[in-house]
DOMI-292204 format. One record per residue: x, y, z of N, C-alpha, C, O, CB in turn; residue number from 1; residue in three letters. Coordinates in steps of 0.001 Angstrom, whole numbers. Glycine has a CB too. Layout:
N
+---------+---------+---------+---------+----------+---------+---------+---------+---------+---------+---------+---------+---------+----------+---------+-----+-----+
!  n_east ! n_north !    n_up ! ca_east ! ca_north !   ca_up !  c_east ! c_north !    c_up !  o_east ! o_north !    o_up ! cb_east ! cb_north !   cb_up !   k !   r !
+---------+---------+---------+---------+----------+---------+---------+---------+---------+---------+---------+---------+---------+----------+---------+-----+-----+
!       X !       Y !       Z !       X !        Y !       Z !       X !       Y !       Z !       X !       Y !       Z !       X !        Y !       Z ! NUM ! ala !
...
+---------+---------+---------+---------+----------+---------+---------+---------+---------+---------+---------+---------+---------+----------+---------+-----+-----+
% end
This chain:
116
+---------+---------+---------+---------+----------+---------+---------+---------+---------+---------+---------+---------+---------+----------+---------+-----+-----+
!  n_east ! n_north !    n_up ! ca_east ! ca_north !   ca_up !  c_east ! c_north !    c_up !  o_east ! o_north !    o_up ! cb_east ! cb_north !   cb_up !   k !   r !
+---------+---------+---------+---------+----------+---------+---------+---------+---------+---------+---------+---------+---------+----------+---------+-----+-----+
!   82818 !  -87809 !  -60180 !   81814 !   -87806 !  -59139 !   82277 !  -88709 !  -58001 !   82907 !  -89742 !  -58231 !   80444 !   -88262 !  -59691 !   1 ! met !
!   81966 !  -88320 !  -56803 !   82363 !   -89089 !  -55638 !   81469 !  -90328 !  -55465 !   80252 !  -90261 !  -55637 !   82308 !   -88208 !  -54382 !   2 ! gln !
!   82099 !  -91451 !  -55124 !   81378 !   -92699 !  -54927 !   80336 !  -92569 !  -53822 !   79249 !  -93135 !  -53937 !   82350 !   -93823 !  -54601 !   3 ! leu !
!   80640 !  -91847 !  -52767 !   79682 !   -91666 !  -51671 !   78405 !  -90989 !  -52164 !   77310 !  -91351 !  -51735 !   80312 !   -90838 !  -50539 !   4 ! ala !
!   78532 !  -90019 !  -53053 !   77361 !   -89325 !  -53606 !   76537 !  -90266 !  -54476 !   75307 !  -90211 !  -54459 !   77796 !   -88093 !  -54426 !   5 ! ala !
!   77204 !  -91127 !  -55231 !   76509 !   -92107 !  -56064 !   75745 !  -93094 !  -55170 !   74573 !  -93381 !  -55413 !   77517 !   -92862 !  -56983 !   6 ! ile !
!   76412 !  -93601 !  -54152 !   75780 !   -94565 !  -53241 !   74540 !  -93967 !  -52597 !   73520 !  -94643 !  -52460 !   76772 !   -95014 !  -52154 !   7 ! ala !
!   74622 !  -92714 !  -52204 !   73470 !   -92056 !  -51580 !   72350 !  -91842 !  -52594 !   71191 !  -92133 !  -52301 !   73887 !   -90712 !  -50963 !   8 ! glu !
!   72677 !  -91343 !  -53765 !   71667 !   -91046 !  -54783 !   70922 !  -92296 !  -55251 !   69728 !  -92236 !  -55546 !   72320 !   -90369 !  -55973 !   9 ! ala !
!   71624 !  -93426 !  -55319 !   71013 !   -94664 !  -55784 !   70525 !  -95551 !  -54632 !   70038 !  -96658 !  -54862 !   72002 !   -95429 !  -56634 !  10 ! leu !
!   70655 !  -95066 !  -53404 !   70274 !   -95839 !  -52211 !   70889 !  -97229 !  -52232 !   70211 !  -98228 !  -51990 !   68749 !   -95949 !  -52107 !  11 ! ser !
!   72186 !  -97279 !  -52525 !   72896 !   -98552 !  -52606 !   73218 !  -99077 !  -51221 !   73540 !  -98315 !  -50309 !   74179 !   -98403 !  -53423 !  12 ! leu !
!   73126 ! -100381 !  -51077 !   73489 !  -101031 !  -49821 !   74951 ! -101422 !  -49866 !   75334 ! -102266 !  -50675 !   72602 !  -102268 !  -49555 !  13 ! ser !
!   75779 ! -100828 !  -49014 !   77185 !  -101224 !  -49010 !   77364 ! -102583 !  -48345 !   76979 ! -102771 !  -47191 !   78037 !  -100171 !  -48295 !  14 ! pro !
!   77941 ! -103516 !  -49065 !   78232 !  -104824 !  -48494 !   79652 ! -104888 !  -47973 !   79977 ! -105698 !  -47104 !   78004 !  -105916 !  -49524 !  15 ! asp !
!   80478 ! -104040 !  -48505 !   81844 !  -103967 !  -48011 !   82515 ! -102716 !  -48557 !   82175 ! -102214 !  -49628 !   82641 !  -105228 !  -48403 !  16 ! his !
!   83454 ! -102244 !  -47803 !   84375 !  -101252 !  -48317 !   84144 !  -99860 !  -47780 !   83015 !  -99414 !  -47573 !   84296 !  -101223 !  -49779 !  17 ! gly !
!   85240 !  -99207 !  -47568 !   85233 !   -97796 !  -47242 !   85252 !  -97069 !  -48575 !   86155 !  -97267 !  -49388 !   86454 !   -97385 !  -46317 !  18 ! ser !
!   84269 !  -96242 !  -48793 !   84194 !   -95606 !  -50101 !   84253 !  -94096 !  -50016 !   83956 !  -93408 !  -50992 !   82938 !   -96019 !  -50804 !  19 ! phe !
!   84625 !  -93583 !  -48886 !   84784 !   -92154 !  -48731 !   85946 !  -91673 !  -49598 !   87010 !  -92291 !  -49630 !   85011 !   -91789 !  -47251 !  20 ! lys !
!   85729 !  -90581 !  -50285 !   86775 !   -89921 !  -51079 !   87232 !  -90692 !  -52309 !   88323 !  -90430 !  -52816 !   87951 !   -89666 !  -50219 !  21 ! asp !
!   86429 !  -91642 !  -52807 !   86789 !   -92330 !  -54048 !   86120 !  -91601 !  -55201 !   84905 !  -91404 !  -55202 !   86366 !   -93841 !  -54015 !  22 ! ile !
!   86914 !  -91204 !  -56173 !   86417 !   -90513 !  -57358 !   86113 !  -91536 !  -58444 !   86972 !  -92336 !  -58813 !   87441 !   -89463 !  -57862 !  23 ! glu !
!   84885 !  -91502 !  -58950 !   84465 !   -92386 !  -60039 !   84681 !  -91642 !  -61356 !   84178 !  -90534 !  -61544 !   82960 !   -92830 !  -59874 !  24 ! val !
!   85429 !  -92259 !  -62255 !   85759 !   -91625 !  -63532 !   84814 !  -92006 !  -64661 !   84838 !  -91390 !  -65726 !   87159 !   -91979 !  -63923 !  25 ! lys !
!   83974 !  -93029 !  -64431 !   83034 !   -93466 !  -65461 !   82392 !  -94759 !  -65021 !   82504 !  -95161 !  -63863 !   83736 !   -93642 !  -66827 !  26 ! gly !
!   81715 !  -95411 !  -65955 !   81034 !   -96642 !  -65617 !   81165 !  -97692 !  -66704 !   81457 !  -97384 !  -67859 !   79590 !   -96368 !  -65348 !  27 ! gly !
!   80946 !  -98930 !  -66314 !   80981 !  -100051 !  -67248 !   79998 ! -101097 !  -66754 !   79880 ! -101325 !  -65550 !   82426 !  -100648 !  -67381 !  28 ! tyr !
!   79292 ! -101731 !  -67677 !   78334 !  -102760 !  -67318 !   78513 ! -103973 !  -68211 !   78438 ! -103877 !  -69436 !   76904 !  -102228 !  -67415 !  29 ! ser !
!   78750 ! -105114 !  -67582 !   78897 !  -106365 !  -68312 !   78924 ! -107497 !  -67304 !   79361 ! -107330 !  -66165 !   80184 !  -106366 !  -69194 !  30 ! ser !
!   78447 ! -108654 !  -67743 !   78550 !  -109857 !  -66920 !   79620 ! -110795 !  -67449 !   79867 ! -111846 !  -66858 !   77211 !  -110578 !  -66861 !  31 ! asp !
!   80244 ! -110437 !  -68530 !   81300 !  -111251 !  -69124 !   82647 ! -110764 !  -68594 !   83113 ! -109688 !  -68965 !   81254 !  -111185 !  -70686 !  32 ! leu !
!   83262 ! -111554 !  -67732 !   84484 !  -111112 !  -67057 !   85596 ! -110758 !  -68027 !   86316 ! -109786 !  -67802 !   84965 !  -112180 !  -66114 !  33 ! leu !
!   85754 ! -111510 !  -69086 !   86816 !  -111216 !  -70053 !   86558 ! -109882 !  -70753 !   87503 ! -109174 !  -71099 !   86928 !  -112349 !  -71094 !  34 ! ser !
!   85301 ! -109536 !  -70963 !   84948 !  -108245 !  -71546 !   85369 ! -107122 !  -70612 !   85960 ! -106134 !  -71048 !   83435 !  -108167 !  -71833 !  35 ! asp !
!   85069 ! -107272 !  -69342 !   85428 !  -106259 !  -68345 !   86946 ! -106120 !  -68260 !   87471 ! -105007 !  -68236 !   84841 !  -106621 !  -66959 !  36 ! val !
!   87647 ! -107250 !  -68214 !   89117 !  -107205 !  -68130 !   89724 ! -106499 !  -69341 !   90711 ! -105775 !  -69207 !   89690 !  -108628 !  -68017 !  37 ! met !
!   89153 ! -106702 !  -70496 !   89722 !  -106138 !  -71717 !   89307 ! -104724 !  -72032 !   90001 ! -104026 !  -72772 !   89368 !  -106981 !  -72846 !  38 ! gly !
!   88173 ! -104279 !  -71478 !   87639 !  -102996 !  -71928 !   87347 ! -101963 !  -70853 !   87389 ! -100767 !  -71142 !   86419 !  -103237 !  -72661 !  39 ! lys !
!   87055 ! -102372 !  -69633 !   86687 !  -101398 !  -68605 !   87882 ! -100544 !  -68203 !   88987 ! -101050 !  -68004 !   86114 !  -102108 !  -67375 !  40 ! ala !
!   87644 !  -99264 !  -68090 !   88705 !   -98326 !  -67718 !   88874 !  -98279 !  -66200 !   87945 !  -98569 !  -65446 !   88397 !   -96917 !  -68264 !  41 ! ala !
!   90059 !  -97912 !  -65779 !   90353 !   -97754 !  -64351 !   89431 !  -96699 !  -63743 !   89024 !  -95741 !  -64399 !   91840 !   -97364 !  -64135 !  42 ! ala !
!   89125 !  -96909 !  -62484 !   88294 !   -96010 !  -61680 !   86846 !  -95933 !  -62165 !   86123 !  -94986 !  -61854 !   88895 !   -94627 !  -61683 !  43 ! lys !
!   86436 !  -96950 !  -62937 !   85037 !   -97061 !  -63335 !   84248 !  -97752 !  -62234 !   84799 !  -98519 !  -61444 !   84900 !   -97833 !  -64668 !  44 ! ser !
!   82961 !  -97471 !  -62192 !   82065 !   -98228 !  -61342 !   81470 !  -99317 !  -62237 !   80917 !  -99023 !  -63297 !   80943 !   -97308 !  -60682 !  45 ! ile !
!   81584 ! -100555 !  -61811 !   81198 !  -101706 !  -62627 !   79862 ! -102249 !  -62135 !   79711 ! -102568 !  -60956 !   82290 !  -102812 !  -62584 !  46 ! trp !
!   78896 ! -102352 !  -63044 !   77575 !  -102892 !  -62737 !   77487 ! -104298 !  -63322 !   77756 ! -104506 !  -64505 !   76438 !  -101974 !  -63301 !  47 ! val !
!   77108 ! -105258 !  -62481 !   77049 !  -106653 !  -62901 !   75953 ! -107394 !  -62134 !   75414 ! -106883 !  -61152 !   78412 !  -107340 !  -62688 !  48 ! thr !
!   75637 ! -108587 !  -62591 !   74752 !  -109495 !  -61857 !   75536 ! -110692 !  -61340 !   74961 ! -111576 !  -60705 !   73588 !  -109965 !  -62752 !  49 ! asn !
!   76826 ! -110735 !  -61597 !   77677 !  -111832 !  -61140 !   77910 ! -111701 !  -59638 !   77996 ! -110593 !  -59109 !   79028 !  -111844 !  -61907 !  50 ! gln !
!   78013 ! -112851 !  -58953 !   78109 !  -112816 !  -57488 !   79312 ! -113569 !  -56925 !   79505 ! -113589 !  -55710 !   76860 !  -113385 !  -56894 !  51 ! ile !
!   80113 ! -114181 !  -57773 !   81206 !  -115033 !  -57306 !   82494 ! -114231 !  -57076 !   82609 ! -113109 !  -57568 !   81464 !  -116156 !  -58314 !  52 ! his !
!   83453 ! -114782 !  -56345 !   84673 !  -114053 !  -55987 !   85505 ! -113550 !  -57167 !   86266 ! -112595 !  -57015 !   85522 !  -114924 !  -55151 !  53 ! pro !
!   85373 ! -114172 !  -58330 !   86142 !  -113699 !  -59481 !   85776 ! -112274 !  -59874 !   86568 ! -111582 !  -60513 !   85928 !  -114623 !  -60662 !  54 ! asn !
!   84593 ! -111838 !  -59500 !   84191 !  -110456 !  -59757 !   85168 ! -109501 !  -59070 !   85590 ! -108507 !  -59661 !   82738 !  -110202 !  -59264 !  55 ! val !
!   85514 ! -109800 !  -57853 !   86417 !  -108929 !  -57102 !   87834 ! -109021 !  -57656 !   88552 ! -108022 !  -57697 !   86404 !  -109295 !  -55608 !  56 ! ile !
!   88236 ! -110205 !  -58077 !   89562 !  -110347 !  -58690 !   89661 ! -109481 !  -59941 !   90670 ! -108808 !  -60152 !   89848 !  -111827 !  -59041 !  57 ! ala !
!   88629 ! -109495 !  -60761 !   88628 !  -108677 !  -61983 !   88561 ! -107196 !  -61622 !   89270 ! -106386 !  -62220 !   87437 !  -109062 !  -62902 !  58 ! val !
!   87727 ! -106833 !  -60661 !   87629 !  -105428 !  -60241 !   88977 ! -104912 !  -59754 !   89354 ! -103774 !  -60036 !   86573 !  -105266 !  -59132 !  59 ! ala !
!   89692 ! -105744 !  -59029 !   91018 !  -105368 !  -58553 !   91993 ! -105220 !  -59719 !   92797 ! -104288 !  -59758 !   91541 !  -106407 !  -57554 !  60 ! ser !
!   91910 ! -106141 !  -60656 !   92793 !  -106115 !  -61828 !   92625 ! -104838 !  -62646 !   93610 ! -104268 !  -63116 !   92525 !  -107326 !  -62711 !  61 ! leu !
!   91402 ! -104392 !  -62817 !   91155 !  -103200 !  -63635 !   91201 ! -101909 !  -62817 !   91041 ! -100821 !  -63369 !   89805 !  -103316 !  -64324 !  62 ! ile !
!   91418 ! -102024 !  -61512 !   91433 !  -100879 !  -60608 !   90083 ! -100163 !  -60615 !   90014 !  -98942 !  -60747 !   92552 !   -99903 !  -60998 !  63 ! asp !
!   89010 ! -100949 !  -60470 !   87657 !  -100396 !  -60439 !   87459 !  -99526 !  -59204 !   88043 !  -99780 !  -58150 !   86613 !  -101522 !  -60466 !  64 ! ala !
!   86639 !  -98509 !  -59346 !   86294 !   -97666 !  -58202 !   85382 !  -98428 !  -57242 !   85463 !  -98265 !  -56025 !   85612 !   -96361 !  -58673 !  65 ! ala !
!   84506 !  -99269 !  -57818 !   83557 !  -100050 !  -57015 !   82828 ! -101031 !  -57918 !   82896 ! -100951 !  -59144 !   82542 !   -99122 !  -56284 !  66 ! ala !
!   82130 ! -101958 !  -57277 !   81277 !  -102911 !  -57986 !   79866 ! -102786 !  -57427 !   79669 ! -102722 !  -56214 !   81815 !  -104381 !  -57844 !  67 ! val !
!   78886 ! -102752 !  -58330 !   77484 !  -102804 !  -57934 !   76921 ! -104114 !  -58462 !   76932 ! -104369 !  -59666 !   76675 !  -101564 !  -58476 !  68 ! ile !
!   76430 ! -104936 !  -57551 !   75750 !  -106172 !  -57944 !   74258 ! -105850 !  -57954 !   73656 ! -105578 !  -56915 !   76089 !  -107386 !  -56961 !  69 ! ile !
!   73680 ! -105889 !  -59153 !   72294 !  -105485 !  -59356 !   71353 ! -106685 !  -59388 !   71788 ! -107836 !  -59371 !   72166 !  -104692 !  -60644 !  70 ! ala !
!   70073 ! -106396 !  -59433 !   69073 !  -107423 !  -59630 !   68625 ! -108147 !  -58379 !   67947 ! -109171 !  -58468 !   69579 !  -108395 !  -60571 !  71 ! gly !
!   68988 ! -107639 !  -57221 !   68533 !  -108253 !  -55979 !   69240 ! -109532 !  -55590 !   68819 ! -110212 !  -54654 !   67106 !  -108525 !  -56077 !  72 ! gly !
!   70304 ! -109868 !  -56288 !   71058 !  -111072 !  -55921 !   72121 ! -110697 !  -54899 !   72613 ! -109569 !  -54882 !   71709 !  -111737 !  -57176 !  73 ! val !
!   72465 ! -111647 !  -54056 !   73444 !  -111400 !  -53005 !   74767 ! -112075 !  -53332 !   74784 ! -113203 !  -53827 !   72918 !  -111890 !  -51656 !  74 ! gln !
!   75872 ! -111394 !  -53060 !   77179 !  -111990 !  -53350 !   77445 ! -113196 !  -52455 !   76952 ! -113288 !  -51331 !   78293 !  -110951 !  -53173 !  75 ! pro !
!   78235 ! -114107 !  -52990 !   78658 !  -115260 !  -52200 !   79540 ! -114787 !  -51045 !   80140 ! -113714 !  -51109 !   79416 !  -116293 !  -53085 !  76 ! glu !
!   79610 ! -115585 !  -50008 !   80446 !  -115242 !  -48847 !   81897 ! -115003 !  -49258 !   82538 ! -114078 !  -48757 !   80380 !  -116357 !  -47792 !  77 ! glu !
!   82418 ! -115827 !  -50163 !   83786 !  -115662 !  -50639 !   83998 ! -114347 !  -51362 !   85096 ! -113792 !  -51342 !   84153 !  -116797 !  -51546 !  78 ! gly !
!   82948 ! -113846 !  -52002 !   83023 !  -112556 !  -52696 !   83162 ! -111431 !  -51684 !   83958 ! -110511 !  -51869 !   81776 !  -112332 !  -53582 !  79 ! thr !
!   82388 ! -111511 !  -50623 !   82475 !  -110498 !  -49569 !   83858 ! -110495 !  -48922 !   84441 ! -109436 !  -48685 !   81397 !  -110741 !  -48505 !  80 ! leu !
!   84370 ! -111675 !  -48642 !   85694 !  -111789 !  -48024 !   86776 ! -111235 !  -48942 !   87679 ! -110530 !  -48491 !   86001 !  -113250 !  -47675 !  81 ! lys !
!   86684 ! -111557 !  -50239 !   87683 !  -111075 !  -51207 !   87615 ! -109554 !  -51336 !   88654 ! -108898 !  -51423 !   87466 !  -111737 !  -52592 !  82 ! lys !
!   86408 ! -108985 !  -51350 !   86256 !  -107527 !  -51436 !   86908 ! -106848 !  -50235 !   87588 ! -105832 !  -50378 !   84764 !  -107140 !  -51520 !  83 ! ala !
!   86695 ! -107413 !  -49065 !   87309 !  -106856 !  -47855 !   88826 ! -106976 !  -47915 !   89553 ! -106049 !  -47557 !   86773 !  -107567 !  -46600 !  84 ! glu !
!   89284 ! -108118 !  -48369 !   90724 !  -108390 !  -48448 !   91460 ! -107414 !  -49357 !   92541 ! -106936 !  -49014 !   90956 !  -109802 !  -48937 !  85 ! glu !
!   90877 ! -107118 !  -50513 !   91570 !  -106260 !  -51489 !   91099 ! -104806 !  -51457 !   91670 ! -103955 !  -52138 !   91376 !  -106814 !  -52884 !  86 ! val !
!   90054 ! -104516 !  -50665 !   89609 !  -103133 !  -50500 !   88774 ! -102581 !  -51637 !   88825 ! -101385 !  -51924 !   90778 !  -102270 !  -50322 !  87 ! gly !
!   88006 ! -103440 !  -52288 !   87113 !  -102975 !  -53349 !   85727 ! -102726 !  -52750 !   85126 ! -103648 !  -52199 !   87038 !  -104014 !  -54522 !  88 ! ile !
!   85208 ! -101493 !  -52846 !   83850 !  -101245 !  -52371 !   82849 ! -102073 !  -53176 !   82906 ! -102111 !  -54406 !   83507 !   -99741 !  -52466 !  89 ! pro !
!   81945 ! -102725 !  -52478 !   80972 !  -103618 !  -53083 !   79587 ! -103227 !  -52593 !   79348 ! -103117 !  -51390 !   81285 !  -105104 !  -52748 !  90 ! leu !
!   78676 ! -103017 !  -53542 !   77311 !  -102627 !  -53224 !   76334 ! -103609 !  -53843 !   76647 ! -104276 !  -54829 !   77022 !  -101202 !  -53712 !  91 ! phe !
!   75149 ! -103692 !  -53255 !   74070 !  -104452 !  -53861 !   72841 ! -103561 !  -53970 !   72671 ! -102602 !  -53218 !   73757 !  -105731 !  -53041 !  92 ! thr !
!   71997 ! -103906 !  -54926 !   70736 !  -103196 !  -55113 !   69709 ! -104149 !  -55682 !   70047 ! -105094 !  -56394 !   70914 !  -101972 !  -56037 !  93 ! thr !
!   68453 ! -103895 !  -55363 !   67366 !  -104678 !  -55935 !   67032 ! -104225 !  -57353 !   66347 ! -104938 !  -58086 !   66132 !  -104581 !  -55053 !  94 ! asp !
!   67501 ! -103063 !  -57738 !   67214 !  -102552 !  -59077 !   67854 ! -103426 !  -60151 !   68947 ! -103954 !  -59942 !   67707 !  -101109 !  -59212 !  95 ! leu !
!   67196 ! -103587 !  -61291 !   67835 !  -104284 !  -62409 !   69046 ! -103483 !  -62903 !   69085 ! -102260 !  -62764 !   66820 !  -104508 !  -63567 !  96 ! pro !
!   70011 ! -104165 !  -63467 !   71226 !  -103509 !  -63968 !   70890 ! -102377 !  -64937 !   71534 ! -101328 !  -64904 !   72138 !  -104533 !  -64659 !  97 ! ala !
!   69900 ! -102573 !  -65789 !   69517 !  -101558 !  -66766 !   69134 ! -100254 !  -66075 !   69536 !  -99175 !  -66510 !   68357 !  -102058 !  -67629 !  98 ! phe !
!   68358 ! -100357 !  -65000 !   67942 !   -99161 !  -64271 !   69108 !  -98511 !  -63537 !   69191 !  -97284 !  -63469 !   66840 !   -99508 !  -63283 !  99 ! glu !
!   70002 !  -99315 !  -62990 !   71178 !   -98768 !  -62306 !   72007 !  -97946 !  -63288 !   72422 !  -96828 !  -62982 !   72038 !   -99906 !  -61685 ! 100 ! val !
!   72242 !  -98505 !  -64456 !   73032 !   -97797 !  -65467 !   72330 !  -96507 !  -65881 !   72981 !  -95476 !  -66049 !   73271 !   -98698 !  -66702 ! 101 ! val !
!   71012 !  -96553 !  -66046 !   70264 !   -95344 !  -66396 !   70373 !  -94277 !  -65331 !   70524 !  -93096 !  -65645 !   68812 !   -95676 !  -66630 ! 102 ! gly !
!   70296 !  -94678 !  -64073 !   70423 !   -93707 !  -62987 !   71836 !  -93140 !  -62905 !   72019 !  -91949 !  -62651 !   70044 !   -94351 !  -61658 ! 103 ! gln !
!   72830 !  -93993 !  -63120 !   74213 !   -93497 !  -63147 !   74380 !  -92455 !  -64245 !   75022 !  -91424 !  -64043 !   75209 !   -94659 !  -63361 ! 104 ! leu !
!   73803 !  -92730 !  -65397 !   73884 !   -91793 !  -66521 !   73226 !  -90456 !  -66157 !   73765 !  -89392 !  -66460 !   73210 !   -92398 !  -67780 ! 105 ! tyr !
!   72063 !  -90517 !  -65506 !   71384 !   -89294 !  -65093 !   72218 !  -88485 !  -64107 !   72103 !  -87260 !  -64046 !   70040 !   -89628 !  -64477 ! 106 ! gln !
!   73061 !  -89174 !  -63332 !   73943 !   -88485 !  -62392 !   75176 !  -87894 !  -63065 !   75957 !  -87182 !  -62434 !   74372 !   -89435 !  -61303 ! 107 ! leu !
!   75342 !  -88194 !  -64343 !   76500 !   -87668 !  -65069 !   77631 !  -88646 !  -65259 !   78669 !  -88285 !  -65814 !   77017 !   -86488 !  -64373 ! 108 ! gly !
!   77459 !  -89885 !  -64808 !   78482 !   -90909 !  -65003 !   78339 !  -91430 !  -66428 !   77261 !  -91869 !  -66829 !   78349 !   -92075 !  -63948 ! 109 ! val !
!   79417 !  -91381 !  -67184 !   79390 !   -91812 !  -68573 !   80180 !  -93099 !  -68733 !   81088 !  -93400 !  -67958 !   79949 !   -90719 !  -69493 ! 110 ! arg !
!   79813 !  -93839 !  -69750 !   80498 !   -95089 !  -70044 !   81946 !  -94848 !  -70381 !   82275 !  -93904 !  -71099 !   79817 !   -95817 !  -71180 ! 111 ! gly !
!   82810 !  -95693 !  -69868 !   84227 !   -95592 !  -70165 !   84728 !  -96948 !  -70599 !   84342 !  -97977 !  -70044 !   85020 !   -95073 !  -68950 ! 112 ! thr !
!   85570 !  -96943 !  -71572 !   86164 !   -98192 !  -72036 !   87562 !  -97890 !  -72579 !   87818 !  -96851 !  -73188 !   85268 !   -98874 !  -73128 ! 113 ! ala !
!   88442 !  -98846 !  -72329 !   89774 !   -98724 !  -72911 !   89691 !  -99081 !  -74381 !   88858 !  -99893 !  -74784 !   90802 !   -99631 !  -72174 ! 114 ! arg !
!   90536 !  -98488 !  -75166 !   90587 !   -98810 !  -76597 !   91160 ! -100207 !  -76779 !   92095 ! -100609 !  -76086 !   91437 !   -97765 !  -77378 ! 115 ! ser !
!   90587 ! -100928 !  -77713 !   91037 !  -102291 !  -77975 !   92346 ! -102303 !  -78720 !   92873 ! -103373 !  -79025 !   89994 !  -103056 !  -78757 ! 116 ! ala !
+---------+---------+---------+---------+----------+---------+---------+---------+---------+---------+---------+---------+---------+----------+---------+-----+-----+
% end
């Protein structure tokens, strides 16, 4: 599914990134960075409540399609700068992470994880 279609369907606020023509291969949700680094598959859309710049470093490391920061929290300024620097699309939403994941599932986005 195209990231632009997901952003529109979920009324996501883009905080950074050009997301035209990005194909999302699945989704992953976790606030534990080491969990995401070890298990999230490439081209996944990552749902988190974390707001610090390490989120973007991890998203870049796993080759995430995008990051959604849920729960109405706003990313730190350094997070926005890092997202712009490395080209990771970053979105925010007031919806709780649980609801974001449910809506992604309804759109056909399925959980993806690398084998341990």
